[in-house]
Backbone as numpy.savetxt, mean C-alpha at the origin, in Angstrom:
# Nx Ny Nz CAx CAy CAz Cx Cy Cz
-15.45 -31.45 -4.78 -16.17 -30.35 -4.52 -15.28 -29.12 -4.76
-15.77 -28.04 -5.73 -14.73 -26.89 -5.98 -15.39 -25.73 -5.11
-14.84 -25.16 -4.04 -15.42 -24.13 -3.18 -14.60 -22.73 -3.74
-15.34 -21.81 -4.15 -14.70 -20.46 -4.42 -14.77 -19.58 -3.22
-13.82 -19.14 -2.82 -13.63 -18.12 -1.65 -13.66 -16.75 -2.31
-14.69 -15.84 -1.65 -14.85 -14.55 -2.18 -13.80 -13.60 -1.27
-12.75 -12.94 -1.88 -11.89 -12.31 -1.15 -11.14 -11.49 -2.27
-10.51 -10.30 -1.93 -10.00 -9.27 -2.72 -8.71 -9.99 -2.88
-8.29 -10.00 -4.43 -7.05 -10.47 -4.88 -5.98 -9.18 -4.87
-4.89 -9.50 -4.26 -3.70 -8.68 -4.23 -3.26 -8.31 -5.63
-2.80 -7.20 -5.92 -2.34 -6.75 -7.47 -0.86 -6.08 -7.14
0.06 -6.37 -8.11 1.14 -5.93 -8.04 1.49 -4.40 -8.52
0.45 -3.97 -9.51 0.48 -2.86 -10.05 -0.76 -2.41 -10.79
-0.91 -1.09 -11.02 -2.03 -0.75 -11.83 -1.92 0.66 -12.67
-2.42 1.00 -13.53 -2.43 2.21 -14.23 -3.18 3.11 -13.90
-2.96 4.63 -13.63 -3.61 5.82 -13.67 -3.36 6.46 -14.84
-4.21 6.60 -15.83 -3.69 7.15 -17.12 -2.90 6.42 -17.62
-1.60 7.20 -17.85 -0.44 6.75 -18.58 0.58 6.27 -17.54
0.21 6.56 -16.28 1.24 6.40 -15.11 1.02 5.04 -14.53
2.15 4.39 -14.22 2.23 2.99 -13.62 2.31 3.07 -11.90
1.58 2.59 -11.30 1.34 2.61 -9.86 1.90 1.25 -9.31
2.88 1.33 -8.53 3.38 0.06 -7.98 3.91 0.15 -6.67
4.11 -0.98 -6.10 4.69 -1.18 -4.54 6.05 -0.22 -4.65
6.35 0.43 -3.48 7.59 1.14 -3.30 7.33 2.70 -3.61
6.40 2.93 -4.48 6.35 4.55 -4.63 5.65 5.28 -3.27
6.11 6.58 -3.37 5.66 7.26 -2.15 4.14 7.85 -2.43
3.79 7.97 -1.43 2.12 8.57 -1.49 1.89 9.85 -2.50
2.98 10.75 -2.14 2.75 11.94 -3.02 2.95 11.62 -4.51
3.58 10.63 -4.87 3.69 10.26 -6.37 2.37 9.64 -6.91
1.74 8.66 -5.97 0.68 8.19 -6.25 -0.59 9.22 -6.48
-0.61 10.14 -5.59 -1.68 11.44 -5.64 -1.31 12.08 -6.95
0.03 12.27 -7.36 0.20 13.07 -8.52 -0.24 12.38 -9.80
-0.03 10.94 -9.65 -0.60 10.20 -10.88 -1.89 9.95 -10.79
-2.66 9.64 -9.72 -4.02 9.18 -9.83 -5.01 10.31 -9.28
-4.63 11.46 -8.83 -5.42 12.48 -8.19 -5.78 12.05 -6.67
-6.63 12.95 -6.20 -7.05 12.70 -4.70 -7.89 11.38 -4.56
-7.77 10.63 -3.44 -8.68 9.45 -3.28 -10.00 9.70 -2.90
-10.73 8.49 -3.03 -12.25 8.88 -2.76 -12.25 8.96 -1.25
-11.35 8.05 -0.33 -11.27 8.23 0.94 -9.82 7.99 1.39
-9.55 8.52 2.54 -8.28 8.48 3.18 -8.39 8.26 4.67
-7.83 7.32 5.47 -7.84 7.08 6.81 -6.58 6.52 7.15
-6.15 7.11 8.52 -5.04 6.53 9.11 -5.47 5.46 10.05
-4.77 4.27 9.62 -5.07 3.00 10.54 -4.51 3.09 11.67
-3.37 3.64 11.98 -2.60 3.49 13.20 -1.11 3.56 13.12
-0.54 3.13 13.85 1.07 2.77 13.81 1.44 1.44 13.95
2.62 1.30 13.41 3.20 -0.11 13.66 4.88 0.04 13.74
5.28 -0.82 14.59 6.87 -0.86 14.71 7.46 -1.72 13.48
8.52 -1.22 12.85 9.06 -1.82 11.80 10.51 -1.81 11.98
11.37 -2.84 11.62 12.74 -2.89 11.79 13.33 -2.26 10.53
14.33 -1.35 10.87 14.76 -0.57 9.54 16.44 -0.99 9.66
16.89 -1.12 8.44 18.38 -1.46 8.30 18.86 -0.26 7.93
19.95 0.29 8.67 20.64 1.32 8.46 21.42 1.34 7.13
21.86 0.29 6.71 22.75 0.03 5.67 22.24 0.48 4.41
20.74 0.11 4.32 20.03 0.03 3.12 19.07 1.33 3.47
18.77 1.65 4.58 17.62 2.65 4.75 16.12 2.23 4.52
16.12 0.69 4.50 14.76 0.23 4.11 14.13 -0.65 5.25
12.85 -0.89 5.13 12.13 -1.78 6.07 12.74 -3.13 5.89
12.91 -3.79 7.01 13.27 -5.24 6.79 12.22 -6.11 6.21
11.00 -5.79 6.16 9.98 -6.46 5.43 9.02 -7.20 6.35
7.95 -7.63 5.91 7.03 -8.38 6.52 7.55 -9.79 7.38
7.20 -9.96 8.41 7.44 -11.30 9.00 8.83 -11.42 9.43
9.68 -10.49 9.17 11.10 -10.63 9.63 11.26 -9.96 10.92
11.78 -10.60 11.81 12.08 -10.22 13.21 13.44 -9.62 13.17
13.61 -8.53 13.56 14.79 -7.76 13.74 15.14 -7.31 15.03
16.39 -7.71 15.69 16.66 -7.20 16.83 17.44 -5.84 16.83
16.99 -4.89 17.72 17.67 -3.58 17.38 19.24 -3.82 17.73
20.15 -3.28 17.29 21.58 -3.33 17.40 22.23 -2.76 16.34
23.57 -3.01 16.06 24.39 -2.38 15.15 23.60 -2.56 13.76
23.53 -1.46 13.05 22.95 -1.56 11.77 21.32 -1.54 11.64
20.71 -1.91 12.77 19.16 -1.92 12.80 18.73 -1.09 13.89
17.50 -0.64 13.62 16.75 -0.09 14.67 15.26 -0.26 14.47
14.38 -0.30 15.41 12.99 -0.14 15.41 12.38 1.31 15.24
11.47 1.47 14.37 10.86 2.99 14.03 9.22 2.60 14.00
8.64 3.50 14.67 7.24 3.59 14.67 6.91 4.20 13.29
5.85 3.68 12.68 5.66 4.36 11.34 4.07 4.33 11.05
3.36 5.44 10.36 1.93 5.67 10.27 1.61 4.76 9.15
0.41 4.00 9.40 -0.21 3.11 8.31 -1.42 3.86 7.74
-1.36 4.17 6.47 -2.35 4.87 5.97 -3.05 4.12 4.62
-4.37 4.18 4.54 -5.19 3.48 3.59 -5.88 4.58 2.60
-5.74 4.41 1.25 -6.29 5.37 0.43 -7.20 4.35 -0.51
-8.40 4.86 -0.80 -9.42 4.03 -1.61 -9.60 4.90 -2.82
-9.32 4.31 -4.00 -9.56 4.99 -5.24 -10.77 4.42 -5.94
-11.71 5.13 -6.31 -12.96 4.74 -6.97 -12.87 5.47 -8.44
-12.52 4.54 -9.56 -12.45 5.05 -11.01 -13.63 4.88 -11.80
-14.68 4.56 -11.16 -15.99 4.58 -11.72 -16.35 3.04 -11.96
-17.61 2.90 -12.51 -18.26 1.60 -12.58 -17.64 0.78 -13.61
-16.95 1.02 -14.51 -16.36 0.20 -15.57 -15.02 -0.16 -15.11
-14.36 0.38 -14.01 -12.95 -0.13 -13.57 -13.01 -0.54 -12.27
-12.00 -1.08 -11.75 -11.76 -1.82 -10.53 -11.48 -0.55 -9.40
-12.04 -0.63 -8.20 -11.66 0.14 -7.25 -10.27 -0.36 -6.70
-9.57 0.58 -6.03 -8.22 -0.07 -5.50 -8.05 0.53 -4.20
-7.61 -0.43 -3.26 -7.19 0.05 -1.77 -5.78 -0.04 -1.75
-5.13 1.05 -1.34 -3.66 1.29 -1.30 -3.21 1.38 0.07
-2.30 0.59 0.62 -1.79 0.73 2.00 -0.29 1.18 1.94
-0.28 2.16 2.75 1.03 2.74 3.01 1.64 2.62 4.21
2.89 2.37 4.14 3.54 2.39 5.62 4.76 3.56 5.59
4.62 4.48 6.43 5.56 5.41 6.47 5.58 6.12 5.08
4.40 6.37 4.36 4.39 7.06 3.09 4.88 6.22 2.02
5.15 5.16 2.12 5.66 4.20 0.97 4.42 3.02 0.64
3.94 2.87 -0.51 3.09 1.95 -0.82 3.56 0.35 -0.63
2.89 -0.34 0.07 3.42 -1.57 0.36 2.42 -2.47 -0.09
1.09 -2.28 -0.48 0.19 -3.23 -0.85 -1.00 -2.58 -1.72
-1.34 -3.25 -2.80 -2.37 -2.80 -3.70 -3.49 -3.94 -3.72
-4.66 -3.57 -3.42 -5.65 -4.50 -3.39 -6.98 -4.12 -4.27
-7.36 -5.11 -5.04 -8.57 -4.97 -5.99 -9.78 -5.15 -5.06
-10.79 -4.04 -5.19 -12.05 -4.13 -4.40 -13.22 -4.53 -5.19
-13.07 -4.66 -6.51 -14.34 -4.85 -7.32 -14.61 -3.68 -8.00
-15.73 -3.55 -8.70 -15.92 -2.54 -9.79 -16.43 -1.32 -8.90
-16.15 -0.12 -9.43 -16.47 1.03 -8.53 -17.86 1.52 -8.92
-18.28 2.74 -8.55 -19.50 3.32 -8.56 -19.38 4.84 -8.87
-20.39 5.43 -9.23 -20.36 6.94 -9.44 -21.64 7.63 -8.76
């Protein structure tokens, strides 16, 4: 028996006009490409391990002990929802510290 689960599929990237929006972009770049979102909300804060050598987050699920070359930083988690109309998919964008870390398809939009 085949069971279909109803959930939003993650997407790696999408287009806003001629601009490609993808993980790693800054929130200001996304807004410049797509315009203001339909909704914006701050979801709270999270602690993330930062690697001083690369100045990047250590990533999801990676436990980093503070010490030489690493430290923990509290970062703001922000959600933007874009509604591009009834013929295009809505997008939920998740930012950590202003950097796009997740793109989720929400189904077709509305006007």
